[in-house]
N, C-alpha and C positions, 0 to 999 in steps of 0.2 A: 185667714188663710195666708200665712206668712210666706209660703212657698211661691205664691203668685205675685209678690211685690216686685215692681220694676227695680232694676239695679240702682237707679238714682234714689229711689225711696229707701232702699236697703242701706245706702250710704248715710242718709239722714238719720235713720233709726239707730245705726251703729254709733253715730256721734252722740246721740242722746244717751245711749247706754254707757258709753265710755266716760263722758264728761258730766252727765246729769244736768245738762243745760240745754235750753231751747229758746227760740224766738218766735213769738206769735206772728201770724200773718198780718202784715201791715204795720208792725212795730219794729223798733230798732233796739229795744231793751232786752237784754239777756236775762232769762229767768231760770231759777233752780227748780229741780224736781226730785222727788224721792219716791219712786214707784217701783213696783215689781211687774215684770212683763210675763204674761202667760200666752205663749204662741202655739197655735195648732195648725197642723197640715197633714194631708194624706199623701203628700209628695215624698218620693225618695230623695231626701235632701242631700245625702252624700253623693248620689249620682248627679244631682243638679250642680253640686259644687265641682265635680269632675268635668262636667260639660260647660262650665262657665256661666251657668244661669243663676247661681246663688253665691253670694260672697262667703268665702271660707271663714273670714274673721267674724262675721255676723253669726255664722252657724255655731262656732265655738262659744260665742258670747251667750247665745240663747240656750245652748245645750248644757247648762249647769245641772239641771235635774230633768232627766229624760223620762217621761211617762209614756209607755207604749199601751195604747188602748186597742185591743183586738177587734176585728169587725164583728158585727152583730151575729153573723152566721156561726161564729166560733164560740159564742156564749148564749145559747138558746134559753138558758135559765133566766136571763135578764129580760127576755122579750115580753113576757106577760106583765111583769112589773112595770116596764116602761109604757106598755100599751095602756094599762090602767091609769098611769100618771097623766098621759096625754089626753085620754078620754075624760078623766076627771077635770082637767083644766078646761077642756072644751065645754063640758057640762056646766061648770061655774060661769064661763064666759057668756053662754047663750041661755042660762037659766033653764036647764032641762035635766031630766033624770039621767044618772050615769049609765053606761053600758054594762051589761052582764054577759060574759062569754060562757057558752056551754063547753063541756069537756072536749067535744070533737072540734069545735072552733078554736079552742085554745091550743090543741095539739097541732092543728093545721098552721096556726100562727107561729108556733115554735119550730115546726119542720120546714118552714119557708126559708129560702136562701138569702133574702134581703140584699139584693145587689146595691140598693140605695142607702143601706145602713139606717141610722137613726132618723134621718130626714124622711125617708120613705115610710118608716113605721109611724112617725108623727102625722104625716100626711094622710095615711090610710085611717088612722084613729079619728082624725078630724072629719074625713069624708063620711065614715060610718055614723059618727055622732050627729052630723048635720042632716044626712039623707034618710036614714032609717027611722021609721016611726016606732017600730017594735024595738024596745031597748034590750031584749034578750036575743043575742046573736048566735045563730047556728052555723054549722060548717057550710051549708048551702049558701047562706048569706055572705059569709067570709070569702067564699070562692069567687064571688062577683067582684071583689075589690083587690084580689091578689093577682097581679100580672103573671102570665105563664112563661115569660122569657121567650116569646115567639121568635125573636131575632136569632137565637141560637139554633132553632130548628130549620131555618131557611138554608137553602143550598149556598155554599160558599162561592163567591165571585172571585175568580183568579184573574188578577190583572197582568196583562202581558208587559214584561219589563221593557220590551222594545217599543211599546206604545207611548209616544211622547206627547200626545194631545188627544182630546176628545172632540169629535166633530159635532157641531151644534146644528148645522143646517146643510142643505144640499150644495150650497155654493162653496163651503169649505171643503166638502168632499171632492167637488170638481177641481178646485185649486190643487188639492193634494194629488189627485190623479194626474193633472198636468205637470206638476213638479216631478212626480215619479217618471213620467214619460220623458221629461227633459233629462233626468239623470240617466235613463236608459240610452237616450240618444248620445249623450256624452260618452257613455261606456262603449257604444258602438263605434263612435269616432276613433277612440283609442285603438280598437281592434282593427278597424279599416286602415288606419295609419300603419299598423304593424304589417298588414298584408302588402300595402303599397311599398313599404321599405324592404320587403322580402324576409321579414322575421316570422317565418312559418315554423311553428313548433307543435309538438304533440299536445301541448296545453290547449292551443287554439282549436286543433282538430277535434279533440275530445269535447270541447265546449260546444262546437258547431254540430257535431254528429249526435250528441246527447244533450239537447237543449234543456231537458228536465233537470239535469244536474248543474246547469249554469246559474249562477247568481251574480248580480251586479256587484255585490260587495265581497264576494269570495271566489277567486278564480281557481278552477280545478287544475291541479298539476298532474303531470304524467305519472308520478309515483302513486297518486291516489286512485288512478284508474286501473282496474285489473288488466293483466296482459292479454287475456282472452278478448277483452273488448277493444283494446288498441290494435290487435291483429286484424280485426274486421273493419278497421277504419281505412277507407281508400285514401291514398296520398293526394294532396292538393298541390297542383303545379301552378305557380303564379302566372306563367306565360300563357296558360290556357284560360285564365279567368279574366272576366271583364272588370277592369279596375273602376270601382265606383268613384264618383265625383263627390268629394267631401262638401263641395259647395251646395250640392243638392240637399244634403242634410240640413245645412244652415238655412236654406230657403224653406224647407219643411218646418223647421223649428219656428221660423219667423211667421209662417202662415198660421201655426197653432196659436201664437200670441195674438196675431191680428184677429183671428176668429173669436178668441175670448173677448177682446175689446168690442168687436161687433155685436156679440151676443149681449154683453153688458149694456151697451148703448141701446139695443133693441128692448131689453127688459125695462130700462128706465123710461123709454118712450111709451111703452105699453102701460106702465104704472101711472105715468102722468095723464095719459089719455083716459085711463079707467077712472081716475079720481078727479077728472075735470081740471087738471092743472094744479090741484091742491098738493103742494109739496110735502106738507106734514103727513098727510094720509099716504102719499106715495112712498115716503121714507119708511113709514111703519109697515107697509105692505112688503117692501123690499128688505126689511130687517136691517136697515142701516140708519145712522143718525141723519138728522136734517143737514148738519154741516157737511157730512160726506156727500149727501145728495146734491147740495148746492155746488160743491166742488166738481162733482161728476158732470152736472149740467153745463158748467162753464167749460170743462175739459172737452166735452163732446159737442159744444156749441149748440145746445138745445134750448137757449133762452127764448128764441122766437118760434119754437115748434109748439 
């Protein structure tokens, strides 16, 4: 599989092809060679060259005589012949009678899609040769060994492009919720600063009056809101509003962080108590490493608890 060679190995192979010289491992003597290279790959090499995953000079060196072998599904006339060859090799190896396919089994074999190509055909021939005691194979027997590509029939899972991570446990979900809350608090800070500075616009009134339309990452402008909706929005007078204290929000945010630390400390204490102070079992129960648990115990001063 020349398409899977690392770039460093490609460079070495290229030098051998260009100079006909090589050095054995552990030796310092240069030796000559006169060989022909037959390289095989199912990779789109030209695309790999364009993406920088395959050396262009090596590609043209190897591409002196290009032989395209179509997949097995495009040449069903070869399937039966190859099956007999593989089954015969297996019969000779294990000293057993060769397989005989009935017409319906042969047709099923030739109509199959063969996503695994020759390797899959060889594998199935060996399976049937070793497992089946009856050497005459029918379509019912052949059906047991041909996968039905069940993966293609499963419903597709559409991955959200905005999803940047997968949550593995409840703690990560909790952290993400708190991070989102912090982001929302920061957004509210900006809005409240705007109120206190007297920057009251239709943008803000639309966002406050219609919270369902408000997003922290995209602010609604007056041009995006229909006139009929804006006309029903009561004006906001800054002198009649109680100016919120931005410091209160900071205190709230600090309390959230402290609450998280308290909860984590309590969880560690309960885990240690549950396992009788055995830190290895406690770390396994908390889904964290022992090193992290030791650090947390020291951080929360739990050594003597």
